Biopython code that builds the backbone (N, CA, C, O; Angstrom):
import numpy as np
from Bio.PDB.StructureBuilder import StructureBuilder

atoms = [
    (1, "UNK", "N", (-19.968, -8.047, -4.027)),
    (1, "UNK", "CA", (-19.089, -7.612, -5.066)),
    (1, "UNK", "C", (-17.795, -7.514, -4.406)),
    (1, "UNK", "O", (-17.661, -7.121, -3.247)),
    (2, "UNK", "N", (-16.842, -7.884, -5.175)),
    (2, "UNK", "CA", (-15.501, -7.646, -4.623)),
    (2, "UNK", "C", (-14.691, -6.631, -5.528)),
    (2, "UNK", "O", (-14.583, -6.747, -6.749)),
    (3, "UNK", "N", (-14.141, -5.627, -4.770)),
    (3, "UNK", "CA", (-13.421, -4.491, -5.349)),
    (3, "UNK", "C", (-12.057, -4.355, -4.704)),
    (3, "UNK", "O", (-11.795, -4.618, -3.530)),
    (4, "UNK", "N", (-11.191, -3.889, -5.672)),
    (4, "UNK", "CA", (-9.851, -3.506, -4.945)),
    (4, "UNK", "C", (-9.523, -2.143, -5.232)),
    (4, "UNK", "O", (-10.111, -1.521, -6.117)),
    (5, "UNK", "N", (-8.498, -1.582, -4.441)),
    (5, "UNK", "CA", (-8.130, -0.223, -4.623)),
    (5, "UNK", "C", (-6.466, -0.266, -4.664)),
    (5, "UNK", "O", (-5.855, -1.003, -3.889)),
    (6, "UNK", "N", (-5.925, 0.404, -5.424)),
    (6, "UNK", "CA", (-4.507, 0.460, -5.793)),
    (6, "UNK", "C", (-3.865, 1.783, -5.238)),
    (6, "UNK", "O", (-4.441, 2.862, -5.369)),
    (7, "UNK", "N", (-2.682, 1.660, -4.629)),
    (7, "UNK", "CA", (-1.833, 2.860, -4.258)),
    (7, "UNK", "C", (-0.532, 2.588, -4.506)),
    (7, "UNK", "O", (-0.095, 1.441, -4.593)),
    (8, "UNK", "N", (0.245, 3.769, -4.648)),
    (8, "UNK", "CA", (1.652, 3.500, -5.063)),
    (8, "UNK", "C", (2.318, 4.044, -3.843)),
    (8, "UNK", "O", (1.987, 5.133, -3.375)),
    (9, "UNK", "N", (3.351, 3.221, -3.269)),
    (9, "UNK", "CA", (4.101, 3.595, -2.012)),
    (9, "UNK", "C", (5.571, 3.273, -2.465)),
    (9, "UNK", "O", (5.944, 2.345, -3.184)),
    (10, "UNK", "N", (6.389, 4.361, -1.812)),
    (10, "UNK", "CA", (7.799, 4.107, -1.905)),
    (10, "UNK", "C", (8.391, 3.668, -0.590)),
    (10, "UNK", "O", (8.235, 4.347, 0.424)),
    (11, "UNK", "N", (9.108, 2.471, -0.597)),
    (11, "UNK", "CA", (9.790, 2.142, 0.668)),
    (11, "UNK", "C", (11.220, 2.151, 0.689)),
    (11, "UNK", "O", (11.791, 2.012, -0.393)),
    (12, "UNK", "N", (11.945, 2.299, 1.798)),
    (12, "UNK", "CA", (13.316, 2.573, 1.834)),
    (12, "UNK", "C", (13.893, 1.452, 2.867)),
    (12, "UNK", "O", (13.229, 0.965, 3.782)),
    (13, "UNK", "N", (15.156, 1.151, 2.583)),
    (13, "UNK", "CA", (15.915, 0.318, 3.536)),
    (13, "UNK", "C", (17.519, 0.516, 3.374)),
    (13, "UNK", "O", (18.045, 0.863, 2.316)),
    (14, "UNK", "N", (18.177, 0.258, 4.512)),
    (14, "UNK", "CA", (19.651, 0.460, 4.457)),
    (14, "UNK", "C", (20.343, -1.024, 4.124)),
    (14, "UNK", "O", (21.534, -1.170, 3.847)),
    (15, "UNK", "N", (19.409, -2.037, 4.204)),
    (15, "UNK", "CA", (19.903, -3.347, 3.967)),
    (15, "UNK", "C", (19.905, -4.080, 2.551)),
    (15, "UNK", "O", (20.871, -4.572, 1.969)),
    (16, "UNK", "N", (18.505, -4.020, 2.125)),
    (16, "UNK", "CA", (18.327, -4.569, 0.809)),
    (16, "UNK", "C", (16.852, -4.251, 0.177)),
    (16, "UNK", "O", (15.946, -3.736, 0.833)),
    (17, "UNK", "N", (16.755, -4.606, -1.096)),
    (17, "UNK", "CA", (15.382, -4.302, -1.697)),
    (17, "UNK", "C", (14.397, -5.085, -0.944)),
    (17, "UNK", "O", (13.372, -4.587, -0.479)),
    (18, "UNK", "N", (14.762, -6.468, -0.817)),
    (18, "UNK", "CA", (13.806, -7.344, -0.169)),
    (18, "UNK", "C", (13.204, -6.724, 1.308)),
    (18, "UNK", "O", (12.041, -6.788, 1.707)),
    (19, "UNK", "N", (14.299, -6.148, 1.937)),
    (19, "UNK", "CA", (13.976, -5.461, 3.291)),
    (19, "UNK", "C", (13.050, -4.257, 3.037)),
    (19, "UNK", "O", (12.095, -4.091, 3.796)),
    (20, "UNK", "N", (13.247, -3.505, 2.133)),
    (20, "UNK", "CA", (12.437, -2.341, 1.800)),
    (20, "UNK", "C", (11.040, -2.752, 1.407)),
    (20, "UNK", "O", (10.061, -2.047, 1.657)),
    (21, "UNK", "N", (10.972, -3.957, 0.761)),
    (21, "UNK", "CA", (9.558, -4.337, 0.434)),
    (21, "UNK", "C", (8.858, -4.826, 1.695)),
    (21, "UNK", "O", (7.762, -4.402, 2.061)),
    (22, "UNK", "N", (9.574, -5.751, 2.334)),
    (22, "UNK", "CA", (8.901, -6.271, 3.700)),
    (22, "UNK", "C", (8.478, -5.237, 4.597)),
    (22, "UNK", "O", (7.342, -5.267, 5.071)),
    (23, "UNK", "N", (9.282, -4.335, 4.868)),
    (23, "UNK", "CA", (9.087, -3.150, 5.868)),
    (23, "UNK", "C", (7.949, -2.281, 5.195)),
    (23, "UNK", "O", (7.183, -1.705, 5.968)),
    (24, "UNK", "N", (7.787, -2.150, 4.020)),
    (24, "UNK", "CA", (6.826, -1.098, 3.524)),
    (24, "UNK", "C", (5.488, -1.955, 3.545)),
    (24, "UNK", "O", (4.420, -1.372, 3.730)),
    (25, "UNK", "N", (5.525, -3.134, 3.383)),
    (25, "UNK", "CA", (4.172, -3.890, 3.575)),
    (25, "UNK", "C", (3.653, -3.779, 5.055)),
    (25, "UNK", "O", (2.493, -3.495, 5.351)),
    (26, "UNK", "N", (4.786, -4.072, 6.050)),
    (26, "UNK", "CA", (4.319, -3.994, 7.298)),
    (26, "UNK", "C", (3.747, -2.771, 7.883)),
    (26, "UNK", "O", (2.854, -2.762, 8.730)),
    (27, "UNK", "N", (4.447, -1.516, 7.261)),
    (27, "UNK", "CA", (3.923, -0.167, 7.660)),
    (27, "UNK", "C", (2.678, -0.044, 6.862)),
    (27, "UNK", "O", (1.783, 0.513, 7.497)),
    (28, "UNK", "N", (2.384, -0.370, 5.760)),
    (28, "UNK", "CA", (1.022, -0.175, 5.098)),
    (28, "UNK", "C", (-0.024, -0.936, 5.715)),
    (28, "UNK", "O", (-1.183, -0.522, 5.713)),
    (29, "UNK", "N", (0.349, -2.152, 6.305)),
    (29, "UNK", "CA", (-0.762, -2.837, 6.872)),
    (29, "UNK", "C", (-1.209, -2.247, 8.220)),
    (29, "UNK", "O", (-2.217, -2.678, 8.780)),
    (30, "UNK", "N", (-0.471, -1.280, 8.730)),
    (30, "UNK", "CA", (-0.805, -0.597, 10.028)),
    (30, "UNK", "C", (-2.004, 0.388, 9.722)),
    (30, "UNK", "O", (-2.735, 0.741, 10.648)),
    (31, "UNK", "N", (-2.201, 0.812, 8.501)),
    (31, "UNK", "CA", (-3.248, 1.808, 8.281)),
    (31, "UNK", "C", (-4.225, 1.297, 7.218)),
    (31, "UNK", "O", (-5.311, 1.850, 7.048)),
    (32, "UNK", "N", (-3.814, 0.203, 6.483)),
    (32, "UNK", "CA", (-4.751, -0.424, 5.369)),
    (32, "UNK", "C", (-5.150, -1.813, 5.877)),
    (32, "UNK", "O", (-4.344, -2.517, 6.486)),
    (33, "UNK", "N", (-6.244, -2.148, 5.651)),
    (33, "UNK", "CA", (-6.721, -3.550, 5.982)),
    (33, "UNK", "C", (-7.168, -4.211, 4.616)),
    (33, "UNK", "O", (-7.538, -3.648, 3.586)),
    (34, "UNK", "N", (-7.026, -5.616, 4.901)),
    (34, "UNK", "CA", (-7.244, -6.453, 3.662)),
    (34, "UNK", "C", (-6.316, -6.318, 2.453)),
    (34, "UNK", "O", (-6.748, -6.383, 1.302)),
    (35, "UNK", "N", (-5.096, -6.137, 2.735)),
    (35, "UNK", "CA", (-4.088, -6.189, 1.548)),
    (35, "UNK", "C", (-4.167, -7.381, 0.819)),
    (35, "UNK", "O", (-4.275, -8.424, 1.465)),
    (36, "UNK", "N", (-4.129, -7.433, -0.547)),
    (36, "UNK", "CA", (-4.496, -8.522, -1.303)),
    (36, "UNK", "C", (-3.158, -8.890, -2.179)),
    (36, "UNK", "O", (-2.863, -10.064, -2.404)),
    (37, "UNK", "N", (-2.445, -7.885, -2.611)),
    (37, "UNK", "CA", (-1.234, -8.270, -3.428)),
    (37, "UNK", "C", (-0.338, -6.900, -3.807)),
    (37, "UNK", "O", (-0.859, -5.785, -3.787)),
    (38, "UNK", "N", (0.899, -7.091, -4.112)),
    (38, "UNK", "CA", (1.708, -5.916, -4.416)),
    (38, "UNK", "C", (2.396, -6.397, -5.806)),
    (38, "UNK", "O", (2.468, -7.550, -6.231)),
    (39, "UNK", "N", (2.881, -5.209, -6.399)),
    (39, "UNK", "CA", (3.567, -5.338, -7.623)),
    (39, "UNK", "C", (4.928, -4.543, -7.502)),
    (39, "UNK", "O", (4.823, -3.366, -7.156)),
    (40, "UNK", "N", (6.073, -4.996, -7.721)),
    (40, "UNK", "CA", (7.130, -4.239, -7.360)),
    (40, "UNK", "C", (7.270, -3.480, -8.857)),
    (40, "UNK", "O", (7.492, -4.135, -9.875)),
    (41, "UNK", "N", (7.120, -2.088, -8.863)),
    (41, "UNK", "CA", (7.122, -1.311, -10.085)),
    (41, "UNK", "C", (8.571, -0.997, -10.445)),
    (41, "UNK", "O", (8.982, -1.184, -11.591)),
    (42, "UNK", "N", (9.366, -0.508, -9.445)),
    (42, "UNK", "CA", (10.708, -0.139, -9.762)),
    (42, "UNK", "C", (11.567, -0.259, -8.475)),
    (42, "UNK", "O", (11.133, -0.004, -7.352)),
    (43, "UNK", "N", (12.860, -0.682, -8.756)),
    (43, "UNK", "CA", (13.908, -0.780, -7.665)),
    (43, "UNK", "C", (14.985, 0.135, -8.089)),
    (43, "UNK", "O", (15.402, 0.131, -9.248)),
    (44, "UNK", "N", (15.456, 0.940, -7.148)),
    (44, "UNK", "CA", (16.630, 1.867, -7.367)),
    (44, "UNK", "C", (17.400, 1.807, -6.027)),
    (44, "UNK", "O", (16.983, 1.169, -5.061)),
    (45, "UNK", "N", (18.626, 2.561, -6.032)),
    (45, "UNK", "CA", (19.580, 2.694, -4.848)),
    (45, "UNK", "C", (19.992, 4.128, -4.845)),
    (45, "UNK", "O", (19.905, 4.806, -5.869)),
    (46, "UNK", "N", (20.436, 4.601, -3.726)),
    (46, "UNK", "CA", (21.182, 5.767, -3.534)),
    (46, "UNK", "C", (22.953, 5.357, -3.351)),
    (46, "UNK", "O", (23.256, 4.440, -2.587)),
    (47, "UNK", "N", (23.734, 5.907, -3.904)),
    (47, "UNK", "CA", (25.034, 5.383, -3.839)),
    (47, "UNK", "C", (25.771, 6.773, -3.280)),
    (47, "UNK", "O", (25.457, 7.873, -3.734)),
    (48, "UNK", "N", (26.653, 6.624, -2.380)),
    (48, "UNK", "CA", (27.670, 7.389, -1.764)),
    (48, "UNK", "C", (29.008, 6.897, -1.715)),
    (48, "UNK", "O", (29.109, 5.739, -1.307)),
    (49, "UNK", "N", (30.113, 7.517, -2.044)),
    (49, "UNK", "CA", (31.375, 7.065, -1.912)),
    (49, "UNK", "C", (31.529, 5.619, -2.526)),
    (49, "UNK", "O", (32.211, 4.768, -1.954)),
    (50, "UNK", "N", (30.844, 5.365, -3.760)),
    (50, "UNK", "CA", (30.958, 4.118, -4.502)),
    (50, "UNK", "C", (30.293, 3.070, -3.907)),
    (50, "UNK", "O", (30.557, 1.961, -4.372)),
    (51, "UNK", "N", (29.278, 3.139, -2.746)),
    (51, "UNK", "CA", (28.722, 2.218, -2.116)),
    (51, "UNK", "C", (27.127, 2.652, -2.001)),
    (51, "UNK", "O", (26.716, 3.803, -1.848)),
    (52, "UNK", "N", (26.265, 1.349, -2.123)),
    (52, "UNK", "CA", (24.999, 1.627, -2.001)),
    (52, "UNK", "C", (24.494, 1.861, -0.432)),
    (52, "UNK", "O", (24.560, 0.978, 0.422)),
    (53, "UNK", "N", (24.027, 3.077, -0.222)),
    (53, "UNK", "CA", (23.561, 3.408, 1.209)),
    (53, "UNK", "C", (22.144, 3.308, 1.325)),
    (53, "UNK", "O", (21.712, 3.193, 2.472)),
    (54, "UNK", "N", (21.338, 3.325, 0.398)),
    (54, "UNK", "CA", (19.914, 3.316, 0.570)),
    (54, "UNK", "C", (19.242, 2.408, -0.626)),
    (54, "UNK", "O", (19.505, 2.692, -1.794)),
    (55, "UNK", "N", (18.490, 1.460, -0.355)),
    (55, "UNK", "CA", (17.686, 0.693, -1.381)),
    (55, "UNK", "C", (16.327, 1.208, -1.190)),
    (55, "UNK", "O", (15.805, 1.301, -0.079)),
    (56, "UNK", "N", (15.692, 1.584, -2.431)),
    (56, "UNK", "CA", (14.308, 2.169, -2.633)),
    (56, "UNK", "C", (13.459, 1.261, -3.436)),
    (56, "UNK", "O", (14.056, 0.710, -4.361)),
    (57, "UNK", "N", (12.192, 0.975, -3.296)),
    (57, "UNK", "CA", (11.321, 0.208, -3.967)),
    (57, "UNK", "C", (10.050, 1.003, -4.228)),
    (57, "UNK", "O", (9.500, 1.644, -3.332)),
    (58, "UNK", "N", (9.630, 0.950, -5.388)),
    (58, "UNK", "CA", (8.110, 1.677, -5.729)),
    (58, "UNK", "C", (7.162, 0.458, -5.856)),
    (58, "UNK", "O", (7.298, -0.372, -6.755)),
    (59, "UNK", "N", (6.195, 0.392, -4.912)),
    (59, "UNK", "CA", (5.247, -0.714, -4.947)),
    (59, "UNK", "C", (3.867, -0.209, -5.323)),
    (59, "UNK", "O", (3.367, 0.830, -4.893)),
    (60, "UNK", "N", (3.313, -1.049, -6.165)),
    (60, "UNK", "CA", (1.747, -0.900, -6.116)),
    (60, "UNK", "C", (1.140, -1.968, -5.124)),
    (60, "UNK", "O", (1.298, -3.188, -5.172)),
    (61, "UNK", "N", (0.499, -1.324, -4.328)),
    (61, "UNK", "CA", (-0.207, -2.163, -3.279)),
    (61, "UNK", "C", (-1.740, -2.170, -3.396)),
    (61, "UNK", "O", (-2.336, -1.094, -3.424)),
    (62, "UNK", "N", (-2.400, -3.330, -3.465)),
    (62, "UNK", "CA", (-3.843, -3.410, -3.738)),
    (62, "UNK", "C", (-4.582, -4.010, -2.335)),
    (62, "UNK", "O", (-4.055, -4.887, -1.651)),
    (63, "UNK", "N", (-5.663, -3.500, -2.076)),
    (63, "UNK", "CA", (-6.310, -3.710, -0.815)),
    (63, "UNK", "C", (-7.845, -3.960, -1.240)),
    (63, "UNK", "O", (-8.281, -3.447, -2.270)),
    (64, "UNK", "N", (-8.461, -4.578, -0.605)),
    (64, "UNK", "CA", (-9.849, -4.899, -0.843)),
    (64, "UNK", "C", (-10.721, -3.812, -0.285)),
    (64, "UNK", "O", (-10.497, -3.334, 0.827)),
    (65, "UNK", "N", (-11.682, -3.431, -1.025)),
    (65, "UNK", "CA", (-12.669, -2.362, -0.400)),
    (65, "UNK", "C", (-13.831, -2.836, 0.298)),
    (65, "UNK", "O", (-14.501, -3.693, -0.278)),
    (66, "UNK", "N", (-14.175, -2.461, 1.367)),
    (66, "UNK", "CA", (-15.031, -3.017, 2.343)),
    (66, "UNK", "C", (-16.409, -2.318, 1.713)),
    (66, "UNK", "O", (-16.449, -1.128, 1.402)),
    (67, "UNK", "N", (-17.502, -3.212, 1.574)),
    (67, "UNK", "CA", (-18.621, -2.592, 1.272)),
    (67, "UNK", "C", (-19.382, -2.125, 2.356)),
    (67, "UNK", "O", (-19.284, -2.780, 3.394)),
    (68, "UNK", "N", (-20.225, -0.998, 2.356)),
    (68, "UNK", "CA", (-20.938, -0.481, 3.389)),
    (68, "UNK", "C", (-22.302, -0.202, 3.024)),
    (68, "UNK", "O", (-22.759, 0.939, 2.956)),
    (69, "UNK", "N", (-22.991, -1.329, 2.775)),
    (69, "UNK", "CA", (-24.601, -1.093, 2.474)),
    (69, "UNK", "C", (-25.455, -0.564, 3.465)),
    (69, "UNK", "O", (-26.427, 0.127, 3.159)),
    (70, "UNK", "N", (-25.121, -0.875, 4.784)),
    (70, "UNK", "CA", (-25.894, -0.012, 5.857)),
    (70, "UNK", "C", (-25.648, 1.434, 5.798)),
    (70, "UNK", "O", (-26.647, 2.150, 5.869)),
    (71, "UNK", "N", (-24.411, 2.035, 5.672)),
    (71, "UNK", "CA", (-24.526, 3.432, 5.469)),
    (71, "UNK", "C", (-25.297, 4.028, 4.223)),
    (71, "UNK", "O", (-25.827, 5.137, 4.270)),
    (72, "UNK", "N", (-25.321, 3.260, 3.164)),
    (72, "UNK", "CA", (-26.231, 3.766, 2.007)),
    (72, "UNK", "C", (-27.663, 3.816, 2.341)),
    (72, "UNK", "O", (-28.368, 4.765, 1.996)),
    (73, "UNK", "N", (-28.165, 2.671, 3.100)),
    (73, "UNK", "CA", (-29.583, 2.602, 3.456)),
    (73, "UNK", "C", (-29.762, 3.808, 4.415)),
    (73, "UNK", "O", (-30.718, 4.567, 4.250)),
    (74, "UNK", "N", (-28.926, 3.990, 5.346)),
    (74, "UNK", "CA", (-29.271, 5.018, 6.400)),
    (74, "UNK", "C", (-29.124, 6.531, 5.622)),
    (74, "UNK", "O", (-29.886, 7.405, 6.036)),
    (75, "UNK", "N", (-28.436, 6.791, 4.812)),
    (75, "UNK", "CA", (-28.356, 7.915, 4.216)),
    (75, "UNK", "C", (-29.828, 8.113, 3.355)),
    (75, "UNK", "O", (-30.428, 9.188, 3.338)),
    (76, "UNK", "N", (-30.232, 7.061, 2.748)),
    (76, "UNK", "CA", (-31.406, 7.115, 1.921)),
    (76, "UNK", "C", (-32.630, 7.380, 2.837)),
    (76, "UNK", "O", (-33.544, 8.112, 2.457)),
    (77, "UNK", "N", (-32.633, 6.805, 3.984)),
    (77, "UNK", "CA", (-33.682, 6.923, 4.844)),
    (77, "UNK", "C", (-33.674, 8.435, 5.490)),
    (77, "UNK", "O", (-34.715, 9.021, 5.787)),
    (78, "UNK", "N", (-32.510, 8.921, 5.646)),
    (78, "UNK", "CA", (-32.421, 10.304, 6.255)),
    (78, "UNK", "C", (-32.852, 11.289, 5.208)),
    (78, "UNK", "O", (-33.457, 12.288, 5.597)),
    (79, "UNK", "N", (-32.594, 11.115, 3.804)),
    (79, "UNK", "CA", (-33.045, 11.858, 2.859)),
    (79, "UNK", "C", (-34.535, 11.972, 2.522)),
    (79, "UNK", "O", (-34.979, 12.994, 2.000)),
    (80, "UNK", "N", (-35.315, 10.901, 2.829)),
    (80, "UNK", "CA", (-36.644, 10.963, 2.881)),
    (80, "UNK", "C", (-37.370, 11.463, 3.977)),
    (80, "UNK", "O", (-38.590, 11.608, 3.892)),
    (81, "UNK", "N", (-36.671, 11.772, 5.115)),
    (81, "UNK", "CA", (-37.246, 12.524, 6.194)),
    (81, "UNK", "C", (-37.536, 13.850, 6.000)),
    (81, "UNK", "O", (-38.030, 14.513, 6.912)),
]
sb = StructureBuilder()
sb.init_structure("model")
sb.init_model(0)
sb.init_chain("A")
sb.init_seg("    ")
for serial, (resi, resn, name, xyz) in enumerate(atoms, 1):
    if name == "N":
        sb.init_residue(resn, " ", resi, " ")
    sb.init_atom(name, np.array(xyz, "f"), 0.0, 1.0, " ", f" {name:<3s}", serial, name[0])
structure = sb.get_structure()
């Protein structure tokens, strides 16, 4: 069976929204395995002195959940002891 989990992450960049998206995916992949897709939920920016100083993106990132049937079997075996 294949299942996915979704989390929301906010990414930041001083260059562009695209850069914020790419950097956020790179960072997420360091701690999450099996990333499958993203949805850009919202784009926004911080303005100072009439210029954009920071680009922000809110992302919905999905990743595949790994099955762990051996853990379930081991727990069942321990319960019967």
